[in-house]
C-alpha positions in Angstrom: 13.5 -11.1 20.4 15.0 -8.7 17.7 13.1 -6.4 15.4 13.2 -8.9 12.6 12.8 -12.2 14.4 9.4 -13.8 14.7 8.2 -15.0 18.1 9.5 -18.4 19.0 6.2 -20.1 19.9 3.5 -18.1 18.2 2.8 -16.3 14.9 3.0 -13.0 16.8 2.8 -11.9 20.5 -0.4 -11.3 22.4 -2.0 -7.9 22.9 -0.1 -4.7 22.0 3.2 -6.5 21.6 1.8 -7.7 18.3 2.1 -4.2 16.9 4.3 -2.1 19.2 4.2 1.1 17.1 2.5 4.4 17.6 2.4 5.2 13.8 2.4 3.5 10.5 4.8 5.6 8.4 6.5 2.8 6.4 6.9 -0.9 5.8 10.6 -0.5 6.5 9.7 -0.1 10.2 7.8 -3.4 10.4 9.0 -6.9 11.2 7.6 -9.7 9.0 5.3 -10.9 11.8 3.9 -7.4 12.3 3.0 -7.3 8.6 1.2 -10.7 9.0 -0.6 -9.4 12.0 -2.1 -6.5 10.0 -3.0 -8.9 7.2 -4.8 -11.2 9.6 -6.6 -8.3 11.3 -7.9 -7.2 7.9 -9.6 -10.5 7.2 -12.5 -9.7 9.6 -13.2 -6.4 7.8 -13.2 -8.1 4.4 -16.1 -10.2 5.6 -17.9 -7.2 7.2 -17.6 -5.2 4.0 -19.4 -8.0 2.1 -22.4 -7.9 4.3 -25.5 -5.8 3.9 -24.8 -3.9 7.1 -21.2 -2.6 7.0 -20.9 -0.7 10.2 -19.5 -1.2 13.7 -19.0 1.2 16.6 -15.3 0.2 17.4 -14.1 3.8 16.9 -17.3 5.6 18.0 -16.5 8.9 19.6 -13.1 9.2 17.9 -12.1 11.8 15.3 -9.9 11.1 12.3 -8.5 13.7 10.0 -7.5 12.8 6.4 -4.9 15.5 5.6 -4.2 15.2 1.9 -1.7 17.6 0.6 -1.7 15.7 -2.7 -4.7 14.8 -4.9 -6.1 11.3 -4.4 -9.2 9.4 -5.3 -8.8 5.8 -4.2 -6.8 6.3 -1.1 -8.8 9.2 0.2 -12.1 7.6 -0.4 -10.8 4.3 1.0 -9.6 5.9 4.3 -12.9 7.9 4.6 -15.0 4.8 4.1 -12.8 2.8 6.5 -13.1 5.3 9.3 -16.9 5.7 8.9 -17.5 2.0 8.8 -15.6 1.7 12.1 -17.9 4.4 13.6 -15.4 7.3 13.7 -16.1 11.0 12.8 -14.0 11.6 9.7 -12.9 15.0 8.5 -11.2 15.5 5.1 -8.6 18.3 4.8 -7.6 19.2 1.3 -4.4 21.1 0.5 -6.1 23.6 -1.7 -8.1 24.9 1.3 -5.3 24.5 3.9 -3.2 27.2 5.5 -0.1 25.6 3.9 -1.1 27.4 0.7 -0.9 30.6 2.7 2.7 29.9 3.8 2.2 28.0 7.0 5.0 25.5 7.8 4.4 21.8 8.1 5.5 22.0 11.8 2.9 24.6 12.5 0.3 22.6 10.7 1.2 19.6 12.8 0.9 21.7 16.0 -2.5 22.9 14.8 -3.8 19.4 14.2 -2.4 18.2 17.5 -4.2 21.1 19.4 -7.5 19.9 18.0 -7.1 16.7 20.0 -7.9 14.4 17.1 -7.4 10.6 17.6 -5.6 9.7 14.3 -4.3 11.6 11.3 -3.9 10.1 7.8 -1.5 12.1 5.7 -0.5 12.2 2.0 2.2 14.6 1.1 4.4 15.3 -2.0 7.6 15.4 0.1 9.4 12.3 1.2 9.7 12.2 5.0 6.9 14.8 5.6 4.7 12.2 7.2 7.4 11.1 9.7 8.0 14.8 10.5 4.4 15.3 11.4 4.2 12.0 13.3 7.1 13.1 15.6 5.2 16.3 16.4 1.8 15.0 17.3 0.4 12.8 20.2 -2.0 10.7 18.2 -1.3 7.9 15.7 -0.3 8.9 12.2 -0.8 6.8 9.0 1.2 7.4 5.9 -1.1 7.6 2.8 1.9 8.2 0.6 4.8 10.6 0.9 6.7 11.7 -2.2 8.8 8.9 -3.6 9.4 7.3 -0.2 6.6 4.9 0.9 2.9 4.0 0.6 2.6 1.3 3.3 -1.2 0.7 3.2 -1.0 0.1 -0.6 1.7 -2.6 -0.1 -0.4 -4.1 2.6 -3.6 -4.3 0.5 -1.5 -5.7 -2.4 -0.2 -8.4 0.0 -3.7 -9.2 1.3 -4.9 -9.5 -2.3 -2.0 -11.9 -3.2 -2.5 -14.0 -0.1 -6.2 -14.5 -0.6 -5.4 -15.4 -4.2 -2.8 -17.9 -3.0 -5.2 -19.4 -0.6 -7.8 -19.8 -3.3 -5.2 -22.1 -5.0 -4.6 -24.1 -1.9 -1.3 -22.2 -1.1 -0.4 -20.1 1.9 3.0 -18.5 2.0 4.8 -15.8 0.0 8.1 -17.7 0.2 9.3 -18.3 -3.4 6.4 -16.4 -5.0 7.7 -14.8 -8.2 6.5 -11.2 -8.4 7.4 -8.9 -11.3 6.9 -5.1 -10.7 7.1 -3.2 -14.0 6.9 0.4 -14.9 8.1 3.7 -13.4 10.1 2.2 -10.5 12.2 5.4 -10.0 9.3 7.6 -8.9 7.1 4.9 -7.4 6.5 4.8 -3.6 4.2 1.9 -4.3 7.1 -0.1 -5.8 9.3 0.7 -2.8 6.8 -0.4 -0.2 5.9 -3.5 -2.1 9.6 -4.4 -2.5 10.2 -4.0 1.2 7.1 -6.0 2.2 7.4 -8.9 -0.4 11.1 -9.4 0.2 10.5 -9.4 4.0 8.0 -12.3 3.5 10.3 -14.3 1.3 9.0 -13.5 -2.2 11.3 -13.3 -5.3 10.9 -9.8 -6.6 11.9 -8.7 -10.1 11.7 -5.0 -11.2 11.6 -3.9 -14.8 11.8 -0.4 -16.1 13.6 1.6 -18.9 17.1 2.6 -17.8 16.0 6.2 -17.1 13.3 5.0 -14.7 15.3 2.4 -12.8 16.8 3.6 -9.4 20.5 3.3 -9.1 21.8 0.4 -6.9 18.3 -1.1 -6.8 19.9 -4.5 -6.2 20.6 -3.5 -2.7 16.9 -3.9 -2.0 17.2 -7.6 -2.7 15.5 -7.5 -6.1 16.6 -8.5 -9.6 16.5 -5.6 -12.1 15.5 -6.0 -15.8 15.3 -3.6 -18.7 13.7 -6.1 -21.0 10.0 -6.6 -20.1 9.7 -10.1 -21.7 12.5 -11.4 -19.6 11.2 -9.9 -16.4 7.8 -11.6 -16.6 9.0 -15.0 -17.7 7.2 -17.5 -15.5 6.1 -14.8 -13.0 3.3 -15.7 -10.6 2.2 -12.1 -10.2 2.7 -9.2 -12.7 2.2 -5.8 -11.1 2.1 -2.9 -13.5 2.8 0.8 -12.6 1.9 3.9 -14.5 4.3 6.6 -15.7 4.2 9.2 -13.0 4.5 12.2 -15.2 3.7 14.6 -12.4 7.0 13.7 -10.7 9.1 13.9 -13.9 11.2 17.0 -14.6 11.9 16.1 -18.2 11.3 13.5 -20.9 12.2 10.1 -19.4 10.7 8.1 -22.3 10.5 9.0 -26.0 6.7 8.7 -26.2 3.7 6.9 -24.7 3.4 4.9 -28.0 7.1 3.8 -27.8 6.7 3.0 -24.1 3.7 0.8 -24.8 5.6 -1.1 -27.5 8.5 -1.9 -25.1 6.8 -2.1 -21.7 3.0 -2.4 -22.1 1.3 -5.5 -20.8 -0.6 -7.1 -23.6 -2.3 -10.5 -23.8 0.6 -11.8 -25.9 3.2 -10.7 -23.4 1.2 -12.1 -20.5 1.5 -15.5 -22.0 5.2 -15.4 -21.0 4.2 -15.4 -17.3 3.0 -18.5 -15.4 -0.3 -19.9 -16.8 -2.1 -18.8 -13.6 -0.4 -15.4 -13.3 -2.2 -12.7 -11.4 -2.4 -9.2 -12.9 -2.3 -6.2 -10.6 -2.2 -2.4 -10.8 -2.5 0.1 -7.9 -4.3 2.6 -10.2 -5.0 4.9 -11.7 -4.4 3.0 -14.9 -3.4 4.5 -18.2 -5.1 1.9 -20.5 -3.3 1.4 -23.7 0.0 2.6 -22.3 1.3 0.3 -19.4 -1.6 -2.1 -19.7 -4.2 -3.0 -22.3 -7.9 -3.1 -21.5 -8.3 -6.8 -22.4 -5.6 -7.6 -19.8 -6.9 -5.2 -17.1 -10.4 -6.7 -17.5 -9.4 -10.4 -17.7 -12.3 -12.6 -16.5 -12.0 -15.5 -14.2 -10.8 -18.7 -15.9 -12.0 -22.0 -14.4 -13.0 -20.1 -11.3 -9.5 -18.6 -10.9 -9.1 -14.8 -10.8 -6.7 -13.4 -13.4 -7.0 -9.7 -12.9 -7.1 -8.5 -9.3 -7.3 -4.8 -10.0 -10.8 -4.2 -8.6 -10.0 -6.7 -5.9 -7.2 -4.5 -4.8 -9.6 -1.7 -4.3 -11.8 -3.9 -2.1 -8.9 -5.0 0.0 -7.8 -1.4 0.4 -10.9 -0.6 2.6 -10.3 -3.7 4.8 -6.6 -3.0 5.3 -7.2 0.6 6.2 -9.9 -0.4 8.7 -7.4 -2.8 10.2 -4.8 -0.1 10.5 -7.1 2.4 12.0 -8.4 -0.1 14.5 -5.0 -1.4 15.6 -3.4 2.0 15.9 -6.2 3.5 18.0 -6.5 0.6 20.5 -4.2 2.2 23.1 -6.2 5.4 23.1 -9.4 3.4 23.4 -8.1 1.4 26.3 -8.4 -2.0 24.7 -7.3 -4.7 27.2 -3.7 -5.7 26.6 -2.9 -2.5 24.6 -1.1 -0.5 27.3 0.3 2.9 26.2 3.8 2.8 24.7 6.6 3.8 27.1 
C-alpha cells in the first residue's frame, strides 16, 4: 500500500493503521482514505453535539493546550469546546501573555510545553511551518490551527464534512466531479490551500478566482483552474466558497478599494444565479458583509428543504471535526486497543 492508495478491500484499515500519524499539521500529509476516516469519525460527534447532554469522558484525565500566537475567535472556541466535551482539561495560552513576547524562541517554547507533560497541543501561528517545527520537538500530538499562509487542515476537514452532509441530503455521496469555486484572496489564504489539497484529493473539480494581484503564481500546479473573472468562475458551480481580504497579511494595496472589489468579486444574489440552481454558499469566516459577500446571500434561507447557505453549519461541523481529531490523535496515549504507539 502506498501513501496515496486506498486499501484494496476496505474503506480504510483497522485500528491505528487508519490514521498512522502522530500529528495533524497539514492536509498534504494525508491520503484520501485518511481524510475520509476523519470525516466518518466526526459523524458521531455531530450527533452528540445535537443532544441535550453534550459530554463524554473519552479524554478524561488528559490535558490539552491551545497555544494561539495569532488572534482567533471561531477556531479557538471550537477547539476549547471540543476538548471540554470530550472530558479533557483545556488550557488556553494567548500570545499576548506568552514568553515569546519577551524574546523566547519557538524551540524554547516547545521545550517548555513538552516539559509540562501535556497530552496534545493545538497551535496557531503567523509563520508558515511553525507548527511543524514545534511538532518535531514535542512528544505529544500537535494539531495545526493555522500557520501563516501554509495550511489550516481542520478548516478544510470541517468544510468537507459540511459539503458531504449536504451532498447526502440530496441523495449523493461522493466528491468526485463536484464543482467547487473558491473565490477571494487566494494568495494569502491557508484555508484555500488546505481546501484545494483536500478537494482535489477526493476528486472534486476546483476553480479558484481572484484579482491578478491575489492569485498565487503557478496555481495550476495544484490541479485547479484559475479565473480572474468572477462570473466565469462560478458558472454552474455546485459550491461557491467565498474568502475575505486578509488585510493583516498584506504589505501594500492589492486592490483599489473595498467598493471596487465588491463590484468585481462580491457574491450578490444576481451573481449567485450563474451557479447551479442548488448551489451551496460557504465562507470560513469572519465575513466582511457587503465586500466579498452580501448579507442576503450569506443569510439565504432553506428552499424546498434544501440548505443554500452553510456558513453557520460550517461552525457546527467545526466542533465535531475537532472532537474527532483530538480523539483520534490521543488514542495511542490512551492505550485504545489496536492503536499501538508509532515506531
